[in-house]
Structures are given as C-alpha cells and as structure tokens.
N, C-alpha and C positions, 0 to 999 in steps of 0.2 A: 590129269595125267601126272603120274609121279615120275619126275625126270631124274631125281637124285635122292638116294636114301643111304645114310651112313650110320652105322651102329658101332660104337666103341665101348667096350666093357673093360674097365680097369681091373676088375676082380669079381669073384663070385662068392656067395655065401655057401660054403661046402659043408653041409651038416654032417657028412660022414668023414670029414677030414680031421686029422688029429690037431691041426693048427687052426681050427674053425674060429676060435675066439680072436685070432689076429685079424680076421676078415670082417668081424662084426661091425666096426665103425665105418665101413666103406660106403661111400655114396656112389650108387650106380646112376650114371647120367646117360640117358638115351637122347640122341639128337637127330631128329628127322628134319630134313630140309628139302622143300620143293621150290622150284623157281617158276612154276606155272603161274602167270599173272602176279608175280612178285609175292606170292603167298608163302608164309613160313609157318611151320608147326613145330613147337618145342615141347618136349615131354620129359619130366623128371620122374623116375621110379625109385622108390625106396630110399630111406636115409637113416643110416644107423646113427649118424652124428646129430641130426636135428629132425626129430620126429614129432608126431602129434602130441605125445605126452609132454615133451619139452615145451612146445608152444602153449599148451594149456597151463603148465606151471608158470611160464612167463606171464601170462595174462593174470593169473591169480596173484602173483607177486605185485604186479602193477596196480591191481585193485587194492591190495592190502597196503600199498604205499600211502593211500589216503591223501591224494594231492589236491586238497581243497585250498581255497584262498587263504584260510587261516593257517594251514600247515605248510603251504608252499610245495614246490615241485622237486626239490633237491633229491628226496628219497626215490622218486620215480626215475629221475635221470640216472641215478646210481644203479638201479636195477637194469636199465637198458645198457649202460656202459659195461657192466659185468657180463651180460648176455652176449653182446657183440664181441667182447674180448675172447670168448670161448672159441670163436672162429677166426681169431687173429685180426679182428677189425678194430682199428684205433678210433677213439671218439674223444670229443672235448666237451666238458661240462662248463658252461658259462654261468657263474653264480653271482648273485648280488643280494643285498639286503638280508643276508643270513641264510634264508631258506628258498629264495627264488632261483630258478634255474632253467636254462635252455640246454639242450644237448645236440651236438652236430657230429656227424660221421661222414667221411667221404671215401668212397671206394674208387681208387684211381684206375685209369684205363689208358689205352693208346691215345685217346684224345682226338680221334678223327671225326667224332660226332658230338653233337650237343648233349649236355648232361641232362639227366632227369632229377628233379628235386621232389622228394616225397616229404611233404610238410604236414606234421601232426601237431597235436597239442597235448601236453601232459596234465593240465589241470582239469578238475571236475567241479561241478556245482556240489553243494552240500547235500546230505541225505534228506533234509526237510524234517518236518515234525510228525508226519504220518508214520505208522508202524510198517515194518518190512517183514516179509515171510522169512527171510534170512538176514543176518546182520549185514548192513550195507557195505562194509569193508572187509568181509571175510573171504570173498571170492569163492563161494560155494558152487560146486558142480552137482547138478541134479538133472536127470532125464534128458541128457543131451544138450544142456544149457549151462552157461556159467553166469551166476548172478552177482550183482554188486554195482555200486555206483561207479560209473565210468566204463563198465564192461562193454557197452555199445558206443558210448560217446566219450572218448573214442579209442579206448585202450585195446579193444578188439582189433581195430584197424592197425594200431601200432604193432601188436603181436604178430599180425599177419604179414605186414611188410618186412618186419625184422626176420621172420621165418623165411620169407621168399629171398631176401638178400643173403642170408646165411647159406641157404641152399645153392644159390648162384655162386657165391664165393667158394664154397666147399667143392663144387663140381669142377672148378678149374677152368670154366669157359672163359675165353678171352673177350673182353668188352672193348668196344670202340668208343664208348662215351662213359663218363663218370656217373656213379650213383651218389646222390647226396641225400642223407637222411637227416631230418631236422624235426625236433619236437620242442614245442614252445611253452613258455609260461603264459598264464593270464589270458588265454583266449576267451574264457567265459566272463571276464570282467573288463579288461581294458586293452587287450592285445599288446601288452607291454613286451612280451617275448618276441612276437613277430616284428614289431617296430625295431627292437634292439637288433635282431638278426639282420634286417634289411639295412640298417644303419652301419653295421659292422662287417658286411659281407664282401668287402673288397678282395679282389683276387679270385673270386669264384669263377669257374669256367662259364662260357656261354651256355645258356639253357635251351634245350629243345622244348621243355614244358614243365609245368608244376602240377603235381598230383596231390590232392588232399584226401586222405583215407577216412573222411567223415562217414557216419552211417547213412548211406543212401539206399540201402537194400538193393545194391548193385544197379541202380540207375545212374546214367552218365549225366551229371549236372554241370551246366555251363553258365548258369545265371542265377543270381539270388538278389533279394532286396537288400538295401542298405539299412543302417540303423542310426537313429538319432535319439539319444536319451536326454531329456530336458528336466531341469529342476526349476520349478516356479516357487518363489518365496513371496508371501505377503507379509507386510510389516505393520504392526499396530502400536498401541500404547497400553502398557500394563497398568492395571488399577485393581482395587479390591472388588471382589465379585458382588458385593452388596451395592456398589456404586458404578455400574457399568457405563453410565452416561458420562463419566469422567475419563473414560479410556477410549481406545480404538481397537475393536475386536478383529484380530488378524484372521480368525476362522471365518467370520462373517465376510471379510474381504475376499477370502478364498472362495466362498460360496458364489460371490459375484463372478469370479474368474471361471468357475466350473459351469455356471449358467451360460456364459459366453461360449465356452468350448463345446457346449451341446449343439450349437448351430454353426460352429466353425468348420469349414471344409478346406482342406489343404488344396491349393491350386496345382493341379498336375493332370496331364493327359494319361489315360490308361496305357500300360505297356504290354505288348504281346511278347512273351507269354506270362509276365509277372503280374499282370492285372493292375490293381490300384494300390496306392499306398494306404497305410492304416495308422490309426492313433488310438492309444489306450492309456487312461490315467490309472496307474497301478499301485501307487503308494501315497499315503497322506500321513502327516504328523503335525500336531499343533497342541499347544497348551501344556502347562506344567503342573497345575493344580486346579481342582474344581472351584476353589474360591478366589482364583486370580484370572482376570481378563487376559487372554493370550496376546502377546505382542509379536508372535511369529507363527507362521504356518507354512509348511512345505508340501508340495505334491511332486511325484515323479511320473513323467510321461514317456511312454515308449512309442516312438514313431518309426515305422518301417517305410523306407523311401525307394524311389525308382531311379534308374540310371541317369535320366535327364534332369533330376531335381537338384537345386542348389539349397543346401541346408541353411545358408544364411537368410534366404528368402523366408523360411519358416520362422526363424527367431525374430525377424523383422515384423512378421504378422503378429506375433505375441506382443511386441512393443506397441504396436498400433492398438491392440485390444486394451492394453493397460492405459494408454492415453485416453481412449474413449471413456473408460471407467473413472478416470481421474477428473474428467470434465463433469461427469455426473456427481462425483463425490470427491471434493478436494482433499479429504483425509485418506483417500485410497493411495496405497504405495506398494508397488510390486516390482520384481525383476525376474529375469530368466537367465539361466546359465546352462551351458552344454556339459553334461556329465560324461558322455561318450558318444563318439560318432565313427561310423564306418561307411564308406561309400558302397553303393551297389556294385555287384559283379556282373559283367556281361562279356563272355568270351565268344568270339565268332565261331559258331558251330560249323561253318563251311570251311574253316581254315584247315590246312594240311595236317596239323598236329591232331586236331579233334577227329578228323576222318581216320587217320591211322590208329588213333586210340580206340575208336569204336570198332575198327577192324580187328584189333588185338583181343578185344573182349567179346566180340560177336554180337554187338548191340547196334541197331541201325538208327536209333534216334536219341536226341539229347532232350533234357528237361530242365525246368526251372523250379526253384523252391522258395518258400517264404522266409526261412531262417537265414541267419548270417554267419559267415565264417571269417577266418583270417585271410581269405583269398584276395580281397581288394588291396590289403597291405602288401601281399606278395606279387600282385600284378604289376607293381612298379618296377619289378626286375626285368620286365619287357618280354616275358614268355607267356604263352597261353596257359590258363589255369582251368583244370578240370577237377571236379569233386566226385569221388567214386570210392565206395567202401562197403564193408559188411555191417550188418546191424539194421534194425528197423527204427526209423526216426521216431515213431510214435511211442517207443518205450523210454526215450531219453528224458532226463530230468524228472522222472517219476519214481515212486517206490517200486521195488522189485524189478529194477532195470536188469536186463539180461541180454546175452547174445547166444545164438545157436552155434554149437561147435561145428556143425556141418557148414555153416556160412564162413567160419574161420578158414576151414580147409579149402573151400571154394575161392576165397579171397587170395590165398597163397598162390593158387594156380593162375588166377587172373594177373596178379602182380608179376609173377615170373614171366608170363607171356608178354606183358607190357614191356618189361625190362629188355627182354631178348628181341622183341619187335623193333625197339628203337636203338638199342645199344650194341647189337651183335651183327 
C-alpha cells in the first residue's frame, strides 16, 4: 500500500517555449517514498547535465588513459577529477613516484548516518601479446559494447558510480551520510594504493559499509579467496657447459623442487562456499647462456588461500621441503620469499548492512568468488565489505575485453538506489 507519494518538478523541458534552451540542462528528480515495511523506492528521470553519452565518453577516456603498471595511474586520476569537477565535486589526487596516483572525493552530508565508501582501482593489466579486434586502449564503441583494456575491470564500474554520484549531487537531494569515492593505484600488482589510503585515512567518518564496483555481473559477493604469491629460488655453481660435473645446476635443483610440489598438498579444511585452496606454478626463469651451467633458477607460485589459513604455515612447509632435499643432496640450496599476499575476504552475509544492500538491489542471495580484490585491505576500516558491479568476470584480463552499455546504465540505477537507501 502506498502511504506517501511526493513529486517535485523544478522545471520542464518546454519544446514550444522561446526559452527552451535555458531549461535543457535541468535534472528532473522524481522522488517516491513509501513507508510500508520500511521500503523506499527512488527514481531519477532524465538528466540534461549528465546523460548516457557523457558516461560513455568518460569510460572511453578512462580506457584511453592506459593505466598499466608501466604508465601509472596519474592520467586516469586526472580524468576522474575533471569529470567530478563539472558537478562541483572537489577531489584530491594523491601522487607518488612520478606517475602513481590515488584519487579521493568526499560528498559531505548532515552526518547523521554512517558513510558509504565506494572503493575502485585505477590500474589495469597490460594488453598481452595476443591480437585484439580493436586497439586495446582506443575505447571503441560497437554494437552496444565499449571495448578496451579495463573496460570491465573496472573502469566500467568507475564510470557508473561517478555517474550515479553526479546525478545525486545535481538533483539536490539532502544526504544524511557522506559518500566517499576512492580509486586506487596498484590493485593488480601490490595493492599499494589501498594500503596507502588505509594508512592515511585519519579523520574519515564512521562507515556504514564499503562497496567495491568490481565486475561481478551484478552478483552480490561477500567472500573471496586470499592470495599468496611465492618466489622460490634455487642456487647453484656456474661452470663451463662442457664440464658440468664441476658445477651445480640450479635448474636441476629446481626440478627436484617441482617433483616435490607435485605431491605437496596444502593443509586446510575446505571452506563453504569458497571450496579448497589452490596452487599453480606459473613462471620459471633460469640460465643465461646455453654453454654455461646455471647458478640460479626462479619459479613463481600463485596460491589462493582460505579465511582460516595462516600464510606463514605454507612458507614453513616449503622450508621443510628444502631441508629434506638438502638431506638427500648436500649441494642443494634454495629459499622462498613472499612476493605478494592478500588475506581472504569473508563478510557476514547475515549482517544488517548486507541485508539492506540486497534489499536495495533486489537480490536475495550472496555469493563467493575465487579471484582477489583490495577488499581485505579495506576491511581493516571496520565496516562490512561487499563487491558488486557491472561487467562479466570472464572477459577480464583477456583480449577484446568489453562491457555492455546496458549494464553501465543498470549499474547507475543500482548505485543510486544503494546511496539513497543508506544515506537519505
């Protein structure tokens, strides 16, 4: 039963009026509010200031910024700062090392409710060696899609949340809690941006929750596995290739390590719904010349971990493997180091924030994923973390990455509903 409906129209597009052009930028905001079972419906109609064409242009500019690890994130941060400024939203770019950058914007409110933090990442992986249908950093629009590296992961989500926030601000709706927009450097490599943000975020208001607009195809994600990247190095003794008996072959030593890893199983109980942890040897490098016995060999190992796991226990297992191999062969020498680690994420799906979030987007269940985000770094802020955004996960990190434009539009509506659900 509809108990209350109010409609306020600040102006109309009067096509027959002589002063029609003066009305063209007007945002018409329609606000329906019902109090039956605490349910609220919010609807925005029409935006002369911020429309679909503007959002698509923003996404194309973000793709064209080419924010790979080699080029840094500064150009992408400047694109966002300029776009937010068109709605009078101040932002701050935090730069270091020349081209690395975070960007932060805070839309202040009456402060009577906890704030929402929308946490994105600016960086992308590289285009890879495979050929693309369209240039990876051109931001080409074709047949209802925008193609380009980062279009799904996660510049589409960035464009959608900026669009939603700009429409909220331009509507003049009064917020009871702050909106904080954050886009980080280095999520794909070392999470340097998220770590820097958490370290420097003193004075931030109490948070109701953290929302990460990663591409989940609009599934509500509350858990994902952690990440432990290890580098194993075997050491040998170089000598001429014609006299291998005078040296110690580091590649042969690595073969012994790999044989051990074939039967090694990480000790952990399966997690519902994340399943088991996984391990994959994904890189190997050794030797400098065909006629020189190699004195060094490295492998890179990607381990995906579960919430209850201690990463130190895994590195201890590797040390025990090395000790056994040295007992068999006194010339064996190896060590292991941590390249990168991120803990697993597990947000209580039964908490009030997740329940209200699901209500705002009309989805009844939460899910878990195998990939990793900056979420665990942001969880230390003490608020529930939810991952939710446009884009199909299966197109990420691949040639011809794209996002459907209709999903961008859908995401804008979702994000506006979320903001108004929690903050108005």
